[in-house]
Backbone as a ProteinNet text record, in pm:
[ID]
protein_1_A
[PRIMARY]
MYGYDGGKKVKGRKRHIIVDTQGLLMGVIVTEANAQERWCAVGVLMEKYCDSSNLNILWVDSGYSGKRFSDGVKVVCGSSVNVVKRNQKGFQVLPRRWVVERTFGWLGRYRRLSKDYEKLPEVSESIIYICMIRLMLKRFAA
[TERTIARY]
78.2	152.1	300.6	378.8	522.5	593	691.1	776.7	915.7	1006.7	1143.2	1238.7	1329.2	1430.8	1565.4	1633.2	1763	1754.4	1647.1	1630.5	1568.5	1544.2	1486.9	1338.9	1253	1110.5	1080.6	998.7	958.2	806.7	752	607.5	557.6	458.8	394.5	443.7	371.5	403.6	384.9	450.8	432.9	381.3	294.1	243.6	301.8	376.1	434.9	357.1	288.7	206.2	244.5	218.1	229	91.8	39.5	-92.7	-80.5	-180.9	-184.4	-249	-274.5	-328.2	-471.1	-541.5	-677.2	-680.5	-567.3	-560.1	-574.6	-571.9	-584.5	-447.7	-445.9	-322.6	-245.2	-114.4	-25.2	69	108.5	198.1	197.7	229.5	229.4	333.4	395.5	482	450.7	434.9	412.8	540.2	596.6	721	704.7	809.2	810.9	818.7	779.2	772.1	908.3	1013.5	1146.4	1216.6	1146.7	1207.2	1230.2	1335.7	1370	1276.1	1213.7	1114.4	1172	1288.9	1347.4	1375.1	1426.9	1456.3	1328.1	1226	1099.9	1030.1	1043.3	980.5	1042.4	1172.1	1236.7	1194.9	1175.7	1127.2	988.2	901.1	766.5	775.9	864.2	881	933.7	1011.8	1066.5	972	860.8	766.8	709.8	684.6	642	503.1	418.1	284	278.4	381.1	382.9	441.2	362.3	409.5	472.9	596.9	663.6	726.2	720.4	781.6	702.6	575.3	492.5	494.4	570.6	574.4	667.1	621.7	705.3	756.7	666.7	701.8	648.9	730.4	687.4	680.7	563	549.1	560.7	655.6	681.1	687.6	671.5	687.4	833.8	864.7	1004	1075.9	1002.5	1065.6	1139.3	1107.1	1169.1	1267.9	1311.3	1404.2	1545.8	1628.8	1768.2	1815.6	1942	2001	2006.2	2042.3	2051.9	1916.4	1810	1676	1634.8	1656.3	1617	1699.2	1826.6	1907.2	1857.7	1817.4	1763.1	1633.6	1547.7	1422.3	1450.8	1547.1	1582.3	1634.5	1711.9	1764.6	1652.6	1564	1459.3	1353.5	1301.6	1190.2	1210.5	1321.2	1350.4	1266.3	1207	1122.9	1192	1144.7	1201.6	1121.4	1183.7	1122.8	1101.6	978	945.9	906.3	978.9	951.9	855	741.1	642.9	676	721.2	764.7	664.1	662.4	577.3	645	562.8	615.6	598.4	503.6	473.7	438.2	434	394.7	243.5	195.5	51.7	-4.2	-136.5	-202.9	-207.9	-181.5	-201	-219.3	-299.5	-321	-204.4	-133.4	-18.2	-58.2	-10.5	-48.7	1.9	-83.4	-56	-38.8	-4.8	12.9	-120.9	-226.6	-358	-410.4	-360.8	-407.5	-370.9	-248.3	-204.7	-277.4	-291.5	-361.5	-507.2	-571.4	-708.8	-714.6	-615.8	-611.9	-595.4	-510.8	-498.9	-631	-705.2	-837.1	-934.7	-931.4	-1017.1	-982.2	-852.6	-810.1	-846.9	-847.5	-880.2	-1024.7	-1110.9	-1251.4	-1271.4	-1176.8	-1189.4	-1136.4	-1216	-1186.1	-1052.9	-1022.8	-898.7	-775.1	-792.3	-679.5	-676.8	-781.3	-785.2	-688.2	-663.2	-565.3	-468	-364.7	-263.2	-295.2	-391.5	-435.5	-346	-282.8	-212.2	-73.5	-30.8	103.5	207.7	174.2	269	240.7	343	320.1	263.8	292.5	239	86.9	32	-113.3	-173.4	-108.8	-156.3	-153.9	-47.5	-41	-155.7	-183.7	-291.8	-426.6	-448.6	-575.6	-588.6	-478.3	-482	-520.9	-462.2	-499.2	-646.7	-695.1	-836.1	-927.7	-895.8	-978.4	-980.4	-866.7	-863.7	-935.9	-930	-1006.6	-1155.5	-1198.1	-1339.5	-1381.4	-1296.2	-1326.6	-1337.1	-1244.4	-1247.4	-1368.2	-1407	-1526	-1652.1	-1660.9	-1776.4	-1784	-1670.8	-1668.8	-1707.8	-1662.4	-1696.2	-1844.4	-1899.9	-2042	-2134.1	-2087.2	-2173.4	-2184.8
3011.9	2895	2923.1	2899.5	2920.2	2786.3	2764.6	2647.8	2694.1	2601.8	2637.1	2578.7	2661.1	2620.5	2665.4	2576	2609.5	2715.5	2715.6	2813.7	2944	2956.2	3078.1	3054.1	3149.8	3134.6	3145.5	3053	3051.9	3055.7	3147.1	3160.5	3115.7	3028	2987.1	2854.3	2808	2681	2693	2603.9	2591.8	2452.5	2445.9	2317.4	2294	2186.9	2149.8	2030	2044.7	1936.1	1903.3	1778.3	1733.7	1682.1	1733.8	1693.2	1641.3	1562.6	1516.9	1624.6	1595.3	1696	1736	1655.5	1690.1	1763.3	1778	1848.9	1760.3	1628.8	1536.2	1511	1500.9	1496.9	1367.4	1381.8	1266.4	1259.6	1374.4	1377.6	1514.3	1517.3	1643.1	1638	1751.6	1770.1	1908.7	1918.9	2046.4	2078.1	2197.2	2237.6	2375.4	2419.4	2555.7	2654.3	2776.4	2875.9	2914.1	2891.8	2930.6	2817.2	2708.8	2595.5	2628.4	2575.3	2595.8	2513.3	2576.6	2510	2393.9	2410.1	2306.2	2178.6	2191.8	2073.4	2000.5	2077.4	2016.4	1947.5	2002.4	1939.4	1802.6	1792.3	1662.7	1569.2	1623.4	1543.3	1488.3	1565.9	1517.3	1403.3	1414.8	1308.3	1180	1193.4	1076.2	1018.2	1086.7	1043.1	905.5	824.5	686.8	676.3	776.7	771.7	825.2	892.2	953.3	855.4	817.2	727.7	811.4	851.5	941.6	867.1	735.4	661	676.3	715.6	731	873.1	962.8	1101.4	1113.8	1185.7	1212.8	1355.5	1451.1	1593	1657.8	1739.5	1819.8	1965	2026.3	2169.5	2241.1	2331.7	2402.5	2551.5	2631.9	2776.2	2813.1	2940.8	2984.5	2966.8	2944	2918.9	2785.9	2698.5	2566.4	2553.3	2663.1	2655.4	2629.6	2582.7	2558.3	2422.9	2416.9	2293.7	2184.1	2219.5	2118.1	2056.8	2140	2086.7	1989.9	2029.3	1941.1	1812.4	1820.7	1699.2	1609.6	1670.2	1592.4	1522.5	1590.5	1528.6	1413.8	1431.6	1324.7	1202	1223.3	1110.7	1040.6	1116.8	1058.7	985.5	1049.4	985.9	977.1	1025.5	1011.9	1098.3	1205.3	1290.1	1424.3	1493.8	1623.7	1734.8	1851.1	1965.4	2077.3	2127.3	2244.1	2357.8	2468.1	2584.1	2676.6	2707.4	2799.2	2938.2	3026.4	3160.2	3264.6	3374.3	3488.1	3568.9	3617	3698.3	3847.2	3885	4025.5	4047.9	4174.6	4207.1	4202.6	4186.6	4183.3	4042.5	4034	3905	3847.6	3719.7	3647.5	3499.9	3431.8	3288.7	3215.5	3137.6	3064.5	2920.4	2864.3	2727.8	2629	2536.7	2426.8	2469.6	2594.7	2638.3	2652	2683.3	2700.9	2571.1	2456.6	2328.6	2317.8	2353.6	2347.8	2453.2	2573.1	2679.6	2642	2573.6	2527.4	2425.8	2337.4	2239.1	2309.1	2411	2488	2556.4	2600.7	2659	2557.9	2434.4	2328.4	2301.1	2296.8	2269.9	2385.2	2507.8	2624.3	2627.8	2548.2	2544.5	2473.5	2391.4	2316.1	2399.8	2405.3	2492.8	2458.6	2330.4	2290.5	2330	2355.4	2393.5	2542.3	2614.1	2757.1	2835.4	2788	2846.9	2737.7	2777.1	2682.6	2638.6	2546.8	2503.3	2395.3	2316.1	2196	2229.7	2155.8	2174.7	2100.5	1980.6	1899	1905.2	1916	1917.7	1786	1675.2	1545.7	1541.8	1609.9	1616.3	1698	1807.2	1887.3	1806.6	1727.8	1641.9	1541.5	1481.6	1383.9	1446.8	1567.1	1635.5	1671	1706.7	1733.1	1606.4	1493	1366.7	1333.8	1355	1326.4	1415	1542.6	1634.3	1594.5	1553.4	1512	1379.7	1290	1164.6	1195.7	1286.3	1326.1	1388.6	1474.3	1538.6	1435	1340	1237.7	1146.1	1111.4	1028.2	1100.3	1230.4	1306.8	1307	1313.6	1311.2	1174.8	1068	933.7	903.1	957.1	932.7	1008.3	1119.3	1200.9	1144.5
-103	-60.9	-81.5	19.1	10.7	22.9	-61.7	-52	-13.5	3.6	40.5	-61.2	-106.5	-201.8	-146.7	-77	-20.3	87.4	166.1	271.1	224	93.7	37.6	9.2	42.7	17.6	-131.5	-180.7	-320.4	-324.6	-401.2	-408.3	-545.1	-545.5	-669.2	-722.1	-821.8	-886.4	-1035.9	-1108.9	-1253.2	-1283.3	-1380.5	-1428.9	-1566.9	-1580.6	-1708.4	-1759.4	-1874.6	-1925.1	-2068.7	-2104.5	-2243.4	-2281.7	-2393.1	-2440.8	-2583.1	-2624.3	-2763.3	-2849.1	-2975.7	-3066.7	-3033.7	-2953.9	-2912.4	-2779	-2714.8	-2588.3	-2466.8	-2486.4	-2374.1	-2312.2	-2182	-2104.1	-2125.7	-2147.2	-2156.5	-2036.4	-1984.4	-1870.5	-1806.1	-1676.2	-1602.1	-1490.6	-1465.9	-1348.6	-1293.5	-1163.5	-1095.8	-1018.1	-1044	-979.1	-917	-849.1	-796.5	-912.2	-888	-994.5	-1050.2	-975.4	-1024.4	-1099.3	-1129.9	-1199.7	-1347	-1402.5	-1542.9	-1631.5	-1729.7	-1812.5	-1891.5	-1945	-2030.4	-1952.6	-1832.2	-1751.6	-1714.3	-1679.5	-1638	-1754.3	-1875.1	-1991.2	-2018.1	-2007.6	-2024.4	-1911.4	-1791.2	-1678.5	-1702.8	-1766.1	-1798.7	-1898.5	-1995.2	-2094	-2031.1	-1923.8	-1855.9	-1751.8	-1724.2	-1622.1	-1656.2	-1554.7	-1578.9	-1640.1	-1622.5	-1679.5	-1821.7	-1866.5	-1999.9	-2100.3	-2199.5	-2304.6	-2415.1	-2393	-2486.6	-2603.9	-2604.1	-2714.3	-2844.1	-2836.4	-2955.4	-3012	-2954.5	-3001.3	-3121.1	-3222.6	-3339.8	-3339.4	-3312.2	-3314	-3186.7	-3123.5	-3009.3	-3053.6	-3040.9	-3067	-2934.3	-2922.6	-2797.3	-2823.8	-2716.9	-2733.9	-2718.3	-2731.7	-2734.8	-2601.4	-2492.4	-2363.5	-2359.3	-2452.9	-2458.5	-2573.2	-2631	-2743.5	-2693	-2781.5	-2746.7	-2795.2	-2830.1	-2883.1	-2777.4	-2654.1	-2549.1	-2518.8	-2522.4	-2497.9	-2608.7	-2734	-2844.1	-2843.9	-2805.2	-2793.5	-2680.5	-2568.2	-2456.4	-2492.8	-2568.7	-2612.4	-2707.3	-2795.5	-2889.7	-2816.3	-2709.1	-2631.7	-2554.7	-2493.5	-2408.3	-2489.6	-2595.4	-2667.5	-2817.5	-2870.6	-3012.2	-3103.5	-3053.6	-3138.2	-3164.7	-3267.4	-3301.1	-3234	-3220.9	-3153.6	-3255.2	-3263.2	-3345.3	-3252.3	-3259	-3174.4	-3247.8	-3183.4	-3239.4	-3186.7	-3276.5	-3235.4	-3280.2	-3207.5	-3243.9	-3353.8	-3446.8	-3556.6	-3533.3	-3448.6	-3425.9	-3279.8	-3238.2	-3102.1	-3090.4	-2967.7	-2944.5	-2954.9	-2949.9	-2952	-3092.8	-3102.6	-3227.1	-3192.9	-3270.8	-3251.1	-3314.9	-3234.1	-3283.6	-3313	-3423.3	-3456.7	-3353.4	-3316.7	-3222.6	-3078	-3051.3	-2913.3	-2842.3	-2914.2	-2854.2	-2794.5	-2838.9	-2785.1	-2637.5	-2603	-2463.5	-2380.4	-2436.8	-2364.1	-2338.3	-2432.6	-2412.9	-2299.9	-2291.1	-2182.5	-2048.3	-2041	-1917.3	-1883.5	-1983.5	-1960.6	-1903.8	-1955.3	-1901.1	-1755.1	-1725	-1587.5	-1494.8	-1545.8	-1464.2	-1418.2	-1480.2	-1438.8	-1305.4	-1266.1	-1141.8	-1025.5	-919.9	-806.5	-741.6	-729.2	-662.9	-743.4	-871.9	-955.5	-986.8	-947.9	-977	-889.1	-769.2	-677.9	-634.6	-565.9	-520.5	-377.7	-363.3	-230.6	-170.2	-251.3	-203.8	-150.5	-50.1	4.1	-78.7	-123.9	-199.1	-348.5	-430.9	-575.7	-628.7	-560.6	-603.4	-593.3	-493.5	-478.2	-592.2	-630	-742.9	-872.3	-892.8	-1010.8	-1012	-897	-887.9	-917.7	-869.5	-894.6	-1043	-1107.6	-1251.5	-1326.8	-1289.4	-1354.2	-1330.6	-1209.8	-1179.1	-1261.7	-1273.4	-1352.9	-1499.4	-1553.7	-1693.4	-1714.4	-1617.5	-1628	-1629.8	-1545.3	-1542.1	-1675	-1729.8	-1856.8	-1969.8	-1972.8	-2077.3	-2062.6	-1939.8	-1919.2	-1964.2	-1939.8	-1985.6	-2137.9	-2205.4	-2351.3	-2405.6	-2342.3	-2388.7	-2368.2	-2260.2	-2229.5	-2323.6	-2378.3	-2465.7	-2605.1
[MASK]
++++++++++++++++++++++++++++++++++++++++++++++++++++++++++++++++++++++++++++++++++++++++++++++++++++++++++++++++++++++++++++++++++++++++++++++

């Protein structure tokens, strides 16, 4: 799928999500692959479906580090930012980061989200919400 950014072809998309400590979705924005992560994260916090007023601490990876980002989060929702950094090269389980990765794994099980089939990012966001609603209903029923 190709999008257009100022007349230039852009390939791919990024999914920016905010989850609670159990990995359940609070907010999502789907953007082009060349979008800046920090700006999109603040955009997710400002999204009308995301109740960011109840957040106390945001655990983020090193792609979201920076003083301007933490100041923007403090202005939008009044919470502090903790950056989870790697200590060594290679694979290691990082605290709190695995929660988001597990949620991406749950979303990857759905065929419509395994590839970039949708033309509009809003449709991809809607499908992510539908998949998470289905997942939560299955958990409540069990």
